[in-house]
C-alpha positions in Angstrom: 67.8 -5.9 -76.6 69.5 -4.5 -73.6 69.2 -6.7 -70.6 68.2 -5.6 -67.1 71.2 -4.0 -65.4 72.5 -6.0 -62.4 75.7 -5.6 -60.6 75.6 -8.3 -58.1 78.6 -10.6 -58.2 77.9 -14.2 -59.2 81.5 -15.3 -59.3 82.1 -18.6 -57.4 85.6 -17.5 -56.4 86.0 -14.4 -54.3 87.1 -11.4 -56.5 90.1 -9.4 -55.6 90.9 -5.7 -56.0 93.4 -2.9 -55.4 92.1 0.4 -54.0 93.3 3.8 -55.2 92.9 7.3 -53.7 94.2 10.7 -54.3 95.2 12.8 -51.2 94.5 16.4 -52.3 96.4 19.4 -50.9 93.8 20.3 -48.3 93.5 16.8 -46.9 95.9 15.0 -44.6 97.3 11.6 -45.6 95.9 10.1 -42.4 92.4 11.2 -43.4 92.9 9.7 -46.9 93.9 6.4 -45.2 90.7 6.5 -43.2 88.7 6.9 -46.4 90.5 4.0 -48.0 89.7 1.9 -45.0 86.0 2.7 -45.5 86.4 1.8 -49.2 87.9 -1.5 -48.2 84.9 -2.1 -45.9 82.6 -1.3 -48.9 84.5 -3.8 -51.0 84.3 -6.4 -48.3 80.6 -5.9 -48.1 80.4 -6.6 -51.9 82.3 -9.8 -51.4 85.6 -8.4 -52.7 89.0 -8.9 -51.0 91.5 -6.0 -51.0 95.0 -7.0 -52.1 96.7 -3.6 -51.9 96.0 0.2 -51.4 97.6 3.0 -53.3 97.6 6.7 -52.4 99.0 9.6 -54.4 99.5 13.2 -53.1 98.1 15.5 -55.8 96.6 18.9 -55.8 93.6 17.4 -57.5 93.0 14.1 -59.4 94.5 13.9 -62.9 91.9 14.8 -65.4 92.9 11.9 -67.7 93.7 9.0 -65.5 92.9 10.1 -61.9 96.5 9.4 -60.7 99.7 10.5 -62.3 101.8 8.5 -64.8 104.3 7.3 -62.2 101.6 6.0 -59.8 99.8 4.4 -62.8 103.0 2.4 -63.6 103.4 1.5 -59.9 99.9 0.0 -59.9 100.5 -1.7 -63.2 103.7 -3.3 -61.8 101.8 -4.6 -58.8 98.9 -6.2 -60.7 101.3 -7.8 -63.2 103.0 -9.5 -60.2 99.8 -10.1 -58.2 96.8 -10.4 -60.6 93.6 -8.9 -59.4 90.0 -8.7 -60.8 89.4 -5.0 -60.4 90.7 -1.6 -59.5 88.4 0.5 -57.3 88.9 4.3 -57.0 87.7 6.3 -54.0 86.1 9.0 -56.1 83.7 9.2 -59.0 85.4 8.8 -62.3 84.5 10.7 -65.4 83.5 8.8 -68.5 86.8 9.8 -70.1 88.8 8.7 -67.1 87.1 5.4 -67.2 87.9 4.9 -70.9 91.5 5.9 -70.4 92.0 3.6 -67.4 90.3 0.6 -69.1 92.4 1.2 -72.1 95.5 1.1 -69.9 94.5 -1.9 -67.7 92.8 -3.9 -70.6 90.7 -6.7 -69.1 90.8 -5.6 -65.5 87.6 -4.0 -64.3 87.6 -0.4 -63.3 85.1 0.7 -60.7 84.6 4.0 -58.8 83.1 4.6 -55.4 79.5 5.2 -56.6 79.4 2.0 -58.7 80.6 0.0 -55.7 77.9 1.5 -53.5 75.2 0.9 -56.2 76.3 -2.7 -56.2 75.8 -3.0 -52.5 72.4 -1.4 -52.7 71.5 -3.9 -55.4 72.5 -6.8 -53.2 70.6 -5.4 -50.2 67.3 -4.3 -51.8 64.5 -6.7 -50.8 61.1 -5.0 -51.7 60.0 -4.3 -55.2 60.1 -0.6 -54.5 63.7 -0.7 -53.3 64.8 -2.8 -56.3 63.2 -0.3 -58.6 64.9 2.6 -56.9 68.3 0.9 -57.2 67.8 -0.1 -60.8 66.9 3.5 -61.7 70.0 4.8 -59.9 72.1 2.2 -61.8 70.7 3.3 -65.2 71.1 7.0 -64.4 74.7 6.3 -63.4 75.3 4.2 -66.5 73.8 6.5 -69.1 76.8 9.0 -69.5 79.2 6.0 -69.4 77.6 3.9 -72.2 80.5 4.5 -74.5 82.9 2.5 -72.4 80.3 -0.2 -71.6 79.7 -0.6 -75.4 83.4 -1.3 -76.0 83.3 -4.1 -73.4 80.4 -6.1 -74.8 82.7 -8.6 -76.5 84.4 -9.6 -73.2 81.8 -8.7 -70.5 81.9 -11.2 -67.7 80.2 -11.8 -64.3 81.3 -10.1 -61.1 80.9 -6.8 -59.2 80.1 -4.0 -61.5 80.2 -6.0 -64.7 76.8 -7.6 -65.4 75.1 -4.8 -67.3 73.3 -3.8 -70.5 74.6 -4.9 -73.8 73.8 -3.9 -77.5 75.8 -3.6 -80.7 74.8 0.0 -81.5 75.6 2.8 -79.0 72.7 5.0 -80.1 70.3 2.1 -79.8 71.7 1.5 -76.3 71.1 5.2 -75.4 67.5 5.1 -76.6 66.8 1.9 -74.7 68.3 3.2 -71.5 66.3 6.4 -71.8 63.2 4.4 -72.3 64.1 2.2 -69.3 64.7 5.3 -67.1 61.3 6.7 -68.1 59.6 3.4 -67.4 61.3 3.1 -63.9 60.4 6.7 -63.0 56.8 6.1 -63.9 56.9 2.9 -61.8 58.4 4.7 -58.9 55.7 7.4 -59.1 53.1 4.7 -58.5 55.1 3.4 -55.6 55.5 6.9 -54.2 51.7 7.5 -54.4 51.2 4.3 -52.4 53.8 5.4 -49.9 52.1 8.8 -49.5 48.8 7.1 -48.9 50.3 4.8 -46.2 52.0 7.8 -44.5 48.7 9.7 -44.5 47.0 6.8 -42.9 49.7 7.0 -40.2 49.6 10.8 -39.9 47.6 10.7 -36.6 50.5 9.0 -34.8 53.8 10.6 -33.8 56.5 9.4 -36.2 60.1 8.9 -35.0 62.9 8.0 -37.5 66.3 6.4 -36.8 69.0 8.1 -38.9 72.7 7.9 -38.9 75.8 6.9 -40.8 75.8 3.4 -42.2 76.8 0.6 -39.8 76.3 2.6 -36.6 73.8 0.1 -35.1 70.4 1.6 -36.1 68.9 -1.8 -36.8 70.1 -3.3 -33.6 68.6 -0.3 -31.7 65.4 -0.8 -33.7 65.2 -4.3 -32.4 65.7 -3.2 -28.8 63.1 -0.4 -28.9 60.5 -2.2 -30.9 61.2 -5.7 -29.8 60.9 -6.7 -33.5 62.9 -9.0 -35.8 64.8 -6.5 -37.9 67.8 -7.5 -40.0 71.1 -6.3 -38.5 74.6 -7.2 -39.7 78.1 -5.7 -39.3 78.3 -4.6 -42.9 77.6 -1.4 -44.7 74.0 -0.7 -45.8 72.6 -3.8 -44.0 69.3 -1.9 -44.2 68.1 -0.5 -47.6 64.4 -0.8 -47.2 62.8 1.3 -44.5 61.1 -0.6 -41.7 58.2 0.8 -39.7 57.0 -0.6 -36.3 54.4 0.6 -33.9 55.7 1.1 -30.4 53.8 2.0 -27.2 55.3 3.6 -24.1 53.0 4.3 -21.1 49.9 3.8 -23.3 51.1 6.4 -25.9 51.7 4.8 -29.3 54.1 6.1 -32.0 55.7 4.8 -35.2 59.4 4.0 -35.2 61.2 3.8 -38.6 64.6 2.4 -39.4 66.0 4.1 -42.5 68.9 3.6 -44.9 72.3 4.7 -43.6 74.1 7.7 -45.0 77.7 7.7 -46.1 80.3 10.1 -47.4 79.9 10.7 -51.1 76.5 9.0 -51.3 75.7 8.9 -55.0 73.3 11.6 -56.1 71.4 9.2 -58.2 70.6 7.1 -55.1 69.4 10.2 -53.1 67.1 11.0 -56.1 65.8 7.5 -56.5 65.2 6.9 -52.8 63.0 10.0 -52.5 60.1 8.1 -51.0 62.3 6.3 -48.5 63.9 9.5 -47.5 60.4 11.0 -47.1 60.1 8.8 -44.0 62.9 11.0 -42.6 61.6 14.3 -44.1 58.1 13.8 -42.6 59.1 12.4 -39.2 58.3 14.4 -36.1 61.4 13.4 -34.2 64.8 12.1 -35.3 67.0 9.7 -33.4 70.5 10.3 -34.7 72.6 7.2 -34.0 76.4 7.6 -33.8 79.1 5.0 -33.5 81.2 6.5 -30.7 83.8 3.8 -31.1 84.6 5.0 -34.6 87.6 7.4 -34.6 85.9 9.4 -37.4 82.5 9.7 -35.6 82.6 13.5 -35.6 83.0 13.6 -39.4 80.2 11.1 -39.7 77.9 13.3 -37.7 78.7 16.1 -40.1 77.9 13.9 -43.1 74.5 12.9 -41.7 73.7 16.5 -40.7 74.6 17.7 -44.3 72.5 15.0 -45.8 69.6 15.9 -43.6 69.9 19.5 -44.6 70.1 18.4 -48.3 66.7 16.6 -48.0 65.1 19.3 -45.9 65.0 17.5 -42.6 67.4 19.5 -40.5 64.8 21.4 -38.4 63.4 18.6 -36.3 63.8 17.7 -32.7 66.8 15.4 -32.5 68.0 12.8 -29.9 71.7 12.4 -30.4 72.5 8.8 -29.4 76.1 7.8 -29.0 76.0 4.0 -29.5 78.7 1.3 -28.9 80.0 2.8 -25.7 81.1 -0.8 -24.8 83.7 -0.5 -27.6 84.7 3.1 -26.9 88.3 3.8 -25.7 88.6 7.1 -23.9 92.4 6.8 -24.0 95.0 6.2 -26.6 96.1 2.8 -25.4 99.4 2.9 -27.3 100.4 6.2 -25.9 98.8 6.3 -22.4 100.8 7.9 -19.6 100.0 7.6 -16.0 100.0 10.5 -13.5 103.8 10.3 -13.2 104.2 10.5 -17.0 105.2 6.9 -17.4 103.9 4.4 -19.9 101.0 2.5 -18.4 97.9 0.5 -19.1 94.7 2.6 -19.2 92.3 2.0 -16.4 89.3 -0.2 -17.2 86.2 1.9 -16.6 82.8 0.3 -15.8 79.9 1.3 -18.1 78.5 3.4 -15.3 81.7 5.3 -14.8 82.3 5.7 -18.5 78.7 7.0 -19.0 79.2 9.6 -16.3 82.5 10.6 -17.8 80.9 11.0 -21.3 78.1 13.1 -19.8 80.7 15.6 -18.6 82.5 15.7 -22.0 82.0 18.0 -24.9 80.0 15.3 -26.7 77.1 15.8 -24.3 76.9 19.4 -25.5 76.4 18.5 -29.2 72.7 18.4 -28.9 69.9 19.4 -26.6 69.1 15.7 -26.0 72.1 13.4 -25.8 72.2 9.8 -24.6 75.1 7.3 -24.4 74.2 3.7 -24.9 75.2 0.2 -26.1 72.3 -1.2 -28.1 74.1 -4.6 -28.4 74.8 -4.9 -24.6 71.4 -3.2 -23.7 73.1 -0.5 -21.7 71.3 2.8 -20.8 68.3 1.9 -23.0 65.9 3.0 -20.2 67.4 6.5 -20.3 67.0 6.6 -24.1 63.4 5.4 -23.8 62.6 8.1 -21.3 64.2 10.8 -23.4 62.3 9.7 -26.5 59.1 9.3 -24.6 59.2 12.9 -23.3 59.5 14.2 -26.9 56.8 11.8 -28.2 54.5 12.7 -25.4 54.8 16.4 -26.0 54.1 15.9 -29.7 51.3 13.5 -29.0 49.4 15.9 -26.9 49.5 18.5 -29.6 47.6 16.0 -31.8 45.3 14.7 -29.0 45.0 17.4 -26.4 42.2 15.5 -24.6 44.2 12.2 -24.4 43.9 10.5 -21.0 47.1 9.0 -19.7 46.8 5.5 -18.4 50.3 4.2 -17.5 50.7 0.6 -18.8 54.4 0.1 -19.1 56.5 -0.4 -22.1 55.0 -2.5 -24.9 55.0 -2.9 -28.6 52.9 -3.9 -31.6 54.2 -4.5 -35.1 53.1 -2.1 -37.9 53.7 -2.1 -41.6 57.2 -2.8 -42.8 
């Protein structure tokens, strides 16, 4: 029988990898390096150490082996000199590409970006629903790739991306995987119905959802606003399960939800499987879009989040755009800073207050109707954020309860269902 598919590393020794990316004609080499840095962070989150990165300029990835013959030999030469456990590609590989690459690299594991992300989700999932969602996404990813997994049954071993289904006959594998997918979908439907019931019970309260790229500080901000113990860590996808807390400002209650972070090239199977989790975003009344302003690629990350919101039908809601981590933001290029006389100099150190005023006058403040600059970690400018959110919550609240009597009571909180 095929075993339950798991991709969490159980290796006692840290696994190592080389990372590979193709820089297409319409993409700068600097941007490709940024993407590989993100892939390295994903690998690190999975417990994998990066040994080397390889980039090849191609009009498009090679249909057979992703990279060209010369680059393939260059990678082979490196891993012959510096043995590694796996090769991770910064794009999704087709089943034929995987077969060809595994045939070339023999016992070295071949992973693509989606498989790595699925592994992290499997590590992070805590609730039964999230674990079911991740398992379904794993099987849906795996199904068209069963041929190459079948050829590996004789030497399958533990580690990232390798603990998976096994069976002697490929057709039997396919039938079992199909049956498992159907079973998991039925199971998720039951969870979805329970989630719908919970959301209906909360429908008389204004709902606010935290959204943003992964690792921008949503969970830390959740802790500050709700004064609740919410897991936060400087790793990608620290939050997979959505967390809901009841918050009260000036005697007006609302629900605050921390949701899974988005990322470039988020696997489609995950978006499909996490439908009920994303419904928390889709059905929210107000969105707090958190951005890591200290990340050089923050503008692209904003676009990724906006595109994902549009994809799930949640792009038409009031949004508070929150630029977080201003304590780490560098308004100058420190390596190339010139003073007023055009001489190399050390950039002036701005106070948080001065930096906030400068940012409020910048183009970033025009990116949304409601924009706030904060540091959740350092608790900077949180009162301004609370005031901004409260005005939107209050307006929505009085459409639900037009006869509500305001009785100011300060900022408080009460835990709700997680």
